[in-house]
TITITI-917920 format. One line per field, with one value per residue (C-alpha): x, y, z. Coordinates in nm, 2 decimals. Example, Ala and Ser with C-alpha at 12.3 -4.5 7.8 and 13.67 -1.06 7.14 Angstrom:
2
c1	1.23/1.37
c2	-0.45/-0.11
c3	0.78/0.71
This chain:
712
c1	12.90/13.23/13.26/13.23/13.50/13.73/13.67/13.72/14.06/14.16/14.07/14.16/14.45/14.69/14.42/14.32/14.69/14.74/14.42/14.54/14.87/14.69/14.45/14.74/14.90/14.57/14.46/14.80/14.80/14.44/14.44/14.79/14.68/14.37/14.48/14.48/14.11/13.98/13.80/13.87/13.74/13.37/13.17/12.86/12.50/12.29/11.99/12.15/12.09/12.46/12.49/12.17/12.29/12.63/12.48/12.23/12.50/12.74/12.46/12.40/12.76/12.93/13.28/13.45/13.83/14.00/14.36/14.52/14.87/15.05/15.33/15.59/15.82/15.56/15.54/15.26/15.50/15.74/15.68/15.80/15.54/15.25/15.44/15.54/15.19/15.02/15.27/15.18/14.81/14.84/15.02/14.74/14.46/14.57/14.49/14.19/14.06/14.06/13.75/13.88/14.18/14.13/14.37/14.45/14.53/14.21/13.98/14.17/14.03/14.25/14.15/14.44/14.70/14.88/14.86/15.21/15.14/15.45/15.27/14.98/14.77/14.55/14.26/14.19/13.85/13.82/13.56/13.30/13.43/13.43/13.62/13.91/13.98/13.93/14.20/14.43/14.39/14.48/14.79/14.90/14.86/15.05/15.34/15.34/15.34/15.57/15.85/15.86/16.06/15.85/15.52/15.34/15.03/14.73/14.35/14.10/14.19/14.56/14.50/14.29/14.55/14.82/14.61/14.57/14.95/15.01/14.77/14.96/15.30/15.16/15.03/15.37/15.55/15.30/15.34/15.72/15.71/15.44/15.55/15.89/15.74/15.45/15.69/15.90/15.59/15.44/15.76/15.75/15.38/15.39/15.74/15.81/15.93/15.68/15.38/15.48/15.49/15.13/14.96/15.17/15.10/14.73/14.77/14.94/14.67/14.42/14.59/14.59/14.24/14.15/14.31/14.10/13.78/13.83/13.92/13.59/13.40/13.55/13.43/13.08/13.06/13.25/13.50/13.70/14.08/14.07/13.91/14.24/14.43/14.16/14.06/14.42/14.50/14.17/14.22/14.58/14.48/14.18/14.36/14.63/14.38/14.19/14.49/14.64/14.32/14.30/14.67/14.68/14.39/14.54/14.87/14.67/14.47/14.77/14.96/14.69/14.61/14.84/14.74/14.46/14.10/13.98/14.20/14.09/13.73/13.77/13.96/13.69/13.41/13.56/13.81/13.64/13.30/13.45/13.61/13.28/13.08/13.36/13.37/12.99/13.01/13.29/13.12/12.78/12.94/13.12/12.81/12.63/12.84/12.66/12.36/12.56/12.54/12.89/13.14/13.41/13.19/13.00/13.34/13.47/13.16/13.16/13.53/13.55/13.26/13.37/13.73/13.62/13.42/13.71/13.96/13.73/13.69/14.07/14.11/13.85/13.96/14.32/14.46/14.32/14.45/14.80/14.78/14.68/14.98/15.21/15.09/15.34/15.58/15.38/15.60/15.92/16.22/16.14/16.44/16.57/16.48/16.11/16.07/15.97/15.74/15.57/15.50/15.35/15.13/14.99/14.87/14.58/14.68/14.50/14.78/14.90/14.91/14.57/14.41/14.56/14.46/14.09/14.09/14.23/13.96/13.68/13.77/13.70/13.46/13.28/13.59/13.75/13.44/13.39/13.76/13.76/13.43/13.53/13.87/13.70/13.45/13.72/13.92/13.61/13.53/13.74/13.51/13.25/13.47/13.52/13.53/13.49/13.67/13.65/13.89/14.08/14.44/14.57/14.54/14.84/15.20/15.36/15.58/15.28/15.23/14.86/14.91/15.16/14.94/14.64/14.84/14.98/14.65/14.49/14.76/14.88/14.58/14.24/14.08/13.82/13.78/13.90/13.59/13.29/12.92/12.73/12.37/12.17/11.88/11.63/11.32/11.22/11.47/11.76/11.54/11.49/11.86/11.95/11.70/11.86/12.21/12.10/11.94/12.25/12.47/12.28/12.33/12.55/12.89/12.89/13.21/13.14/12.88/12.98/12.75/12.50/12.63/12.37/12.41/12.22/11.86/11.75/11.99/12.19/12.49/12.58/12.91/12.92/13.24/13.21/13.40/13.52/13.69/13.46/13.47/13.37/13.05/13.03/13.03/12.78/12.55/12.60/12.49/12.19/12.09/12.13/11.92/11.65/11.62/11.27/11.30/11.12/10.79/10.82/11.19/11.38/11.69/11.95/12.26/12.58/12.96/13.22/13.05/12.71/12.87/13.01/12.67/12.49/12.75/12.70/12.32/12.34/12.56/12.32/12.02/12.18/12.35/12.05/12.00/12.36/12.35/12.04/12.20/12.51/12.31/12.06/12.33/12.55/12.27/12.15/12.49/12.61/12.27/12.31/12.66/12.59/12.22/12.21/12.04/12.25/12.59/12.51/12.37/12.67/12.90/12.72/12.77/13.14/13.19/13.03/13.26/13.56/13.45/13.40/13.76/13.90/13.72/13.84/14.20/14.17/14.06/14.35/14.60/14.49/14.25/14.46/14.79/14.94/15.17/15.26/15.63/15.60/15.34/15.48/15.18/15.04/14.72/14.43/14.24/13.96/13.88/13.77/13.39/13.35/13.61/13.38/13.14/13.41/13.58/13.25/13.19/13.55/13.62/13.27/13.32/13.67/13.57/13.29/13.54/13.75/13.43/13.35/13.70/13.67/13.30/13.34/13.60/13.41/13.10/13.29/13.43/13.08/12.93/13.20/13.10/13.30/13.12/13.02/13.32/13.57/13.46/13.55/13.89/13.96/13.84/14.06/14.36/14.32/14.24/14.42/14.76/14.60/14.37/14.66/14.88/14.60/14.55/14.92/14.95/14.64/14.76/15.10/14.91/14.70/14.98/15.18/14.93/15.03/15.32/15.08/15.13/14.75/14.63/14.29/14.44/14.68/14.38/14.21/14.52/14.59/14.22/14.17/14.49/14.39/14.05/14.18/14.45/14.20/13.95/14.20/14.35/14.13/13.80/13.87/14.12/13.93/13.58/13.46/13.56/13.45/13.10/13.06/13.14/12.89/12.61/12.69/12.43/12.24/12.51/12.34/11.98/11.73/11.35/11.22/11.10/11.44/11.61/11.40/11.49/11.86/11.84/11.67/11.92/12.25/12.52/12.79/12.79/12.96/13.00/13.35/13.47/13.51/13.89/13.92/14.00/13.93
c2	15.69/15.85/16.04/15.71/15.56/15.85/15.81/15.44/15.48/15.75/15.55/15.20/15.25/15.00/14.73/14.78/14.75/14.43/14.28/14.37/14.19/13.88/13.89/13.92/13.60/13.41/13.51/13.42/13.08/12.99/13.16/13.08/12.76/12.90/12.83/12.46/12.48/12.68/12.52/12.55/12.83/12.74/12.86/12.65/12.78/12.49/12.62/12.59/12.31/12.23/12.17/11.97/11.75/11.69/11.60/11.35/11.19/11.16/11.02/10.76/10.66/10.87/10.99/11.26/11.22/11.41/11.33/11.31/11.16/11.25/11.00/11.14/10.94/10.66/10.56/10.31/10.13/10.04/9.71/9.84/10.12/9.90/9.75/10.10/10.25/9.95/9.95/10.32/10.25/9.95/10.17/10.42/10.16/10.00/10.32/10.31/10.65/10.56/10.44/10.37/10.42/10.42/10.46/10.35/9.98/9.90/10.11/10.13/10.48/10.71/10.99/10.88/10.89/11.21/11.31/11.18/10.86/10.92/11.02/10.89/10.99/10.79/10.92/10.86/10.89/10.91/10.78/11.02/11.25/11.62/11.89/11.90/11.53/11.52/11.76/11.61/11.27/11.44/11.59/11.26/11.08/11.36/11.33/10.95/10.96/11.26/11.05/10.86/11.03/11.17/11.18/11.51/11.50/11.74/11.73/11.92/11.78/11.85/12.20/12.30/12.18/12.36/12.68/12.66/12.63/12.91/13.14/13.08/13.15/13.46/13.59/13.55/13.72/14.01/14.07/14.06/14.32/14.54/14.59/14.75/14.99/15.07/15.15/15.39/15.56/15.59/15.75/16.00/16.09/16.09/16.25/16.05/15.70/15.64/15.77/15.58/15.26/15.29/15.21/14.90/14.80/14.83/14.67/14.37/14.33/14.35/14.07/13.82/13.92/13.85/13.50/13.44/13.56/13.33/13.04/13.08/13.12/12.81/12.61/12.74/12.70/12.66/12.95/12.98/12.99/13.30/13.50/13.49/13.72/13.98/14.00/14.02/14.30/14.47/14.44/14.57/14.86/14.97/14.95/15.17/15.41/15.45/15.48/15.74/15.95/15.91/15.96/16.27/16.42/16.34/16.51/16.81/16.83/16.79/17.06/17.30/17.21/16.92/16.56/16.45/16.36/16.68/16.61/16.25/16.36/16.59/16.32/16.06/16.31/16.39/16.13/15.85/15.94/15.94/15.60/15.46/15.58/15.48/15.12/15.10/15.20/14.95/14.67/14.73/14.73/14.40/14.25/14.28/13.98/13.76/13.75/13.54/13.16/13.10/13.02/13.24/13.55/13.50/13.42/13.76/13.93/13.76/13.80/14.15/14.30/14.15/14.26/14.62/14.63/14.47/14.73/15.01/14.84/14.83/15.18/15.31/15.12/14.99/15.29/15.56/15.37/15.35/15.73/15.80/15.61/15.79/16.14/16.38/16.10/16.01/16.27/16.12/16.01/16.24/16.28/16.64/16.70/16.60/16.77/17.11/16.96/16.75/17.06/17.24/16.94/16.93/17.29/17.42/17.62/17.79/17.84/17.49/17.30/17.14/17.47/17.65/17.36/17.37/17.75/17.70/17.44/17.64/17.94/17.74/17.46/17.40/17.33/17.12/16.91/16.86/16.76/16.52/16.35/16.32/16.17/15.91/15.82/15.79/15.56/15.35/15.30/14.98/14.82/14.80/14.54/14.32/13.94/13.69/13.36/13.12/12.96/12.66/12.53/12.81/13.05/12.86/12.95/12.75/12.57/12.40/12.04/12.08/12.37/12.17/11.87/12.08/12.26/11.93/11.75/12.05/12.09/11.73/11.51/11.49/11.83/11.92/11.58/11.72/11.95/11.75/11.83/11.58/11.49/11.35/11.14/11.00/10.79/10.63/10.35/10.27/10.36/10.72/10.76/10.64/10.89/11.18/11.07/11.04/11.39/11.54/11.39/11.60/11.92/12.18/12.21/11.85/11.66/11.33/11.16/10.86/10.56/10.62/10.50/10.33/10.43/10.34/10.44/10.46/10.74/10.75/10.97/11.08/11.24/11.49/11.65/12.00/12.09/12.41/12.53/12.51/12.88/13.00/13.14/12.84/12.59/12.80/12.79/12.41/12.37/12.59/12.38/12.06/12.20/12.29/11.92/11.80/11.50/11.18/11.12/11.07/11.16/11.43/11.57/11.80/11.93/12.01/12.01/12.28/12.50/12.46/12.56/12.87/12.97/12.90/13.08/13.40/13.36/13.32/13.63/13.82/13.72/13.81/14.13/14.36/14.27/14.34/14.67/14.77/14.68/14.89/15.19/15.20/15.14/15.41/15.66/15.59/15.60/15.92/16.08/16.00/16.15/16.46/16.53/16.59/16.39/16.56/16.46/16.08/16.08/16.28/16.03/15.74/15.90/15.96/15.61/15.47/15.69/15.56/15.20/15.25/15.39/15.10/14.84/15.00/15.00/14.63/14.55/14.74/14.58/14.22/14.14/14.33/14.23/14.58/14.53/14.16/14.21/14.46/14.25/13.91/13.74/13.60/13.76/13.51/13.76/13.80/13.89/13.64/13.66/13.74/14.02/14.31/14.21/14.16/14.49/14.67/14.58/14.64/14.96/15.11/15.06/15.21/15.51/15.59/15.55/15.84/16.04/16.00/16.13/16.44/16.52/16.49/16.76/16.98/16.95/17.01/17.34/17.44/17.36/17.58/17.89/17.86/17.95/17.68/17.76/17.81/17.49/17.29/17.45/17.40/17.04/16.96/17.12/16.92/16.59/16.61/16.49/16.23/16.09/16.08/15.91/15.66/15.58/15.53/15.31/15.11/15.09/14.95/14.68/14.59/14.63/14.37/14.11/14.21/13.97/13.68/13.40/13.35/13.59/13.68/13.76/13.99/14.14/14.20/14.36/14.59/14.68/14.77/14.98/15.17/15.24/15.40/15.60/15.74/15.82/15.99/16.20/16.27/16.25/16.39/16.66/16.78/16.65/16.69/17.05/17.16/17.00/17.14/17.49/17.45/17.33/17.57/17.56/17.29/17.04/17.03/17.02/16.77/16.77/16.90/16.55/16.41/16.70/16.64/16.27/16.35/16.58/16.29/16.03/16.22/15.97/16.11/16.45/16.72/17.08/17.19/17.53/17.76/17.77/17.40/17.38/17.05
c3	8.00/7.89/8.21/8.40/8.18/8.26/8.63/8.61/8.43/8.68/8.99/8.88/8.65/8.81/8.84/8.47/8.37/8.57/8.42/8.07/8.13/8.26/7.97/7.72/7.87/7.89/7.54/7.40/7.56/7.46/7.12/7.00/6.83/6.67/6.31/6.38/6.48/6.19/5.89/5.51/5.28/5.28/4.98/5.03/5.05/5.18/4.99/4.64/4.40/4.38/4.75/4.77/4.48/4.63/4.97/4.82/4.60/4.90/5.12/4.85/4.85/4.58/4.67/4.48/4.45/4.73/4.63/4.29/4.26/3.94/3.86/3.62/3.39/3.40/3.03/2.97/2.73/3.01/3.18/3.51/3.51/3.61/3.91/4.02/3.99/4.16/4.45/4.51/4.49/4.73/4.99/4.99/4.96/5.29/5.49/5.71/5.59/5.22/5.05/4.70/4.47/4.09/3.80/3.45/3.52/3.70/3.48/3.15/3.11/2.90/3.14/3.36/3.08/2.97/2.60/2.54/2.74/2.96/3.28/3.48/3.77/4.01/4.22/4.59/4.75/5.13/5.37/5.51/5.78/5.87/5.68/5.92/5.92/5.55/5.48/5.74/5.57/5.24/5.38/5.53/5.20/5.02/5.26/5.22/4.84/4.80/4.95/4.62/4.34/4.05/4.24/4.27/4.49/4.48/4.49/4.69/5.04/4.98/4.84/5.14/5.38/5.19/5.18/5.56/5.61/5.36/5.55/5.88/5.71/5.54/5.87/6.04/5.75/5.75/6.12/6.09/5.81/5.96/6.32/6.25/5.99/6.22/6.50/6.29/6.15/6.50/6.62/6.33/6.39/6.78/6.80/7.12/7.19/7.47/7.28/6.97/7.16/7.29/6.95/6.91/7.27/7.21/6.87/7.02/7.28/6.99/6.80/7.09/7.16/6.80/6.83/7.15/6.98/6.68/6.91/7.11/6.78/6.64/6.94/6.89/6.51/6.19/6.12/5.80/5.82/5.59/5.87/6.05/5.83/5.78/6.15/6.27/6.03/6.11/6.49/6.46/6.23/6.43/6.77/6.62/6.47/6.80/7.02/6.78/6.82/7.20/7.27/7.04/7.22/7.56/7.48/7.36/7.69/7.92/7.72/7.83/8.19/8.29/8.36/8.59/8.59/8.42/8.12/8.10/8.12/7.82/7.63/7.68/7.61/7.28/7.15/7.35/7.21/6.86/6.90/7.03/6.73/6.49/6.63/6.59/6.22/6.14/6.34/6.17/5.82/5.89/6.06/5.73/5.61/5.86/5.63/5.38/5.44/5.30/5.58/5.43/5.44/5.77/5.94/5.82/5.94/6.28/6.35/6.20/6.39/6.72/6.67/6.59/6.92/7.10/6.96/7.09/7.43/7.50/7.36/7.60/7.90/7.89/7.70/7.93/8.23/8.08/8.00/8.35/8.48/8.24/8.28/8.12/8.07/7.76/7.59/7.72/7.51/7.23/6.98/6.98/6.62/6.69/7.03/6.91/6.65/6.92/7.13/6.84/6.76/7.11/7.10/6.90/6.60/6.31/6.07/6.00/5.67/5.70/5.80/5.50/5.27/5.39/5.33/4.98/4.91/5.05/4.84/4.53/4.65/4.32/4.12/4.38/4.44/4.07/4.02/4.31/4.21/3.84/3.94/4.16/3.89/3.63/3.86/3.90/3.53/3.49/3.74/3.46/3.29/3.60/3.56/3.84/3.92/4.21/4.46/4.32/4.35/4.13/4.44/4.58/4.49/4.21/4.46/4.62/4.51/4.49/4.24/4.04/4.02/3.92/3.65/3.52/3.50/3.33/3.07/3.00/3.05/2.88/2.97/3.22/3.38/3.71/3.72/3.59/3.60/3.82/3.76/4.05/3.93/4.19/4.10/3.78/3.79/3.54/3.24/3.37/3.44/3.09/2.94/3.13/3.02/2.66/2.67/2.84/2.57/2.31/2.50/2.33/2.50/2.64/2.54/2.72/2.93/3.15/3.20/3.48/3.82/4.04/4.41/4.73/4.79/4.42/4.35/4.02/3.95/3.59/3.52/3.24/3.10/2.95/2.64/2.80/3.13/3.42/3.49/3.15/2.99/2.76/3.05/3.25/2.94/2.92/3.29/3.23/2.93/3.13/3.41/3.16/3.05/3.13/3.37/3.30/3.50/3.87/3.86/4.04/3.87/4.04/3.86/4.05/4.00/3.98/3.71/3.87/4.21/4.05/3.91/4.23/4.44/4.24/4.26/4.64/4.67/4.45/4.66/4.99/4.88/4.90/5.26/5.34/5.16/5.35/5.69/5.61/5.48/5.76/6.03/5.89/5.86/6.21/6.38/6.20/6.28/6.65/6.64/6.44/6.47/6.09/5.82/5.54/5.67/5.69/5.34/5.21/5.38/5.21/4.87/4.93/5.05/4.73/4.52/4.72/4.67/4.29/4.26/4.47/4.26/3.94/4.06/4.16/3.81/3.66/3.90/3.94/3.65/3.39/3.56/3.57/3.87/3.85/3.89/4.18/4.37/4.27/4.13/3.80/3.70/3.67/3.45/3.70/4.06/4.32/4.33/4.70/4.69/4.60/4.88/5.14/5.04/5.04/5.40/5.52/5.32/5.39/5.76/5.75/5.53/5.78/6.05/5.92/5.85/6.22/6.32/6.11/6.17/6.54/6.55/6.31/6.52/6.84/6.69/6.58/6.92/7.08/6.87/6.54/6.22/5.97/5.75/6.03/6.21/5.89/5.88/6.25/6.23/5.93/6.10/6.42/6.25/5.91/6.04/6.27/6.00/5.75/6.01/6.10/5.73/5.67/5.97/5.87/5.51/5.63/5.83/5.53/5.26/5.46/5.33/4.98/5.05/5.07/4.83/4.80/4.55/4.69/5.03/4.83/4.66/5.00/5.15/4.86/4.81/5.18/5.19/4.88/5.03/5.34/5.16/4.90/5.18/5.40/5.12/4.83/5.01/5.36/5.24/4.93/4.88/5.24/5.30/4.95/4.99/5.34/5.22/4.93/5.17/5.45/5.73/5.54/5.65/5.99/5.88/6.02/6.05/6.38/6.50/6.43/6.60/6.91/6.89/6.87/7.18/7.36/7.28/7.29/7.38/7.60/7.42/7.61/7.51/7.60/7.69/7.39/7.42/7.35/6.98/6.81
């Protein structure tokens, strides 16, 4: 397969280059507007009680407020206030997409009055529609009302629209920050202007390809807007990683024998094979997110896995074609102070820094392995104290009107009415609903129960207000007690609302997590076995990946939950981690950690296959990949750290967490833990039962033994 790819690049280089240019233009044209076609966050699991309750209540006619308009300097004691509020309400009520508007003057409910009676808010419900039109309507109403002085507009529909806009802005900011830094680092690592431009060229192609993939996916199903940032950064980072590996190997090969088909065949048989297996491990890890029913997670899984494969595709087709066209000119325009270093990098050596480091480690493997493992475990200890929260308007920056309205209503108005518990009662008539309401009123933690509201189809809605914040142990206990109420005969009772949604979301994640874990573990074991022929190395990689993840999770708790770097990272700690973050980071970081394991193990195996001893092959492999893996990790970390500038905190968490994962893996694990454990295990690193050895011999994928003088 890889030999065919080499011949394809050598014989059709110009056509491949022309096709890549046309694809770039087409993908940019079609995918450029992808953000406008993506849907909101999406945390629903249709199988949960909360979603079933909400769908039944909405089908029966209940509408939850989508827009809240806070009117400041609106004292109830002023005669002019009523005219002002009612004029605002009339302007909204006339809209065709509005179902109802309710406030203090038509309900006389103190819920709409601030504690000091100097501010009010009114609530707007919208007619049934899809998510996209729902949030667009909210944005239009916000724009309409915000034109009036002293009016701050929020609510779920407005918040979702503002989150979408913020995601787009954050993406542009991250790209503007990342590309100059990536270019400078690429120049430093590649020592040549032409060579350093190639990763960015492939990365740019990966970005527009990502936009096109998400655009196509959005036409076939519902894709979350939050997939845009992750998949873009992932596509850019992986394309740079893969091109770094391929270009470095190509420069090494042409330094020995010059450019041509023979050099490209060796590149594809080694670096190309590594990129192939690497992309499979990353894609498999991210594909595990497809088992989750939540739009946010399965969007990440779909987009991420396809982007990983796409990054590999262009690195195995377009990049070899460009290298074929360039030949020795890949080393052109090298600054004088980097030229000699570039020539040294391109020629095998056994006395470099990474070779000496591996020898240092392997002379004292027990102590180094113990130190590294203990350090990772200590870094992971804060993870034991992790607390979770969910996505609400507080993820927005404080300048966003939805965040301001949410903070104002939470602090200055009767508490917790913006996040009620909803009880759906079906059957039994008004008497049964009244019995449920009476029993709910006696539940510990309930502050208020509204009169039952009759809806269509024999459905009754009961609104319950908790005495505590909706994301709190006390409110969760209250929901569980309400769910434990025995319903009257021939009556069905479902409990939903914000707190119930939080409980059910965590339950859904817990039910699907074992399946995702099994997919990742089995895929990693299988792919690494096919690459190495060993059952020990895949198991060891799994254990090291889990150590890496525990350290990353512990650091995230220290940074974001405990608020250690609020000033540096420009955020306010919510005192918790967004509940999907560990799962998302598990899939992404696990795939990337295995990615770097593939890079290193492929060169170690190549050296061993070419006659080096077990110990020497580790030293040679680390020498030939240490600089490349470190460079790849730094470049990828820059691409991900750029999202630390995001104004949305859980995107910031994801960017920082992923960057930390690749940096820890490329330094502590690949430089210290891997060589020390390989020295301790010796020949047992390559052990496999005889039946599996025969299976590996049968299914070798593109494996080519190179001449002994080719050092990895």
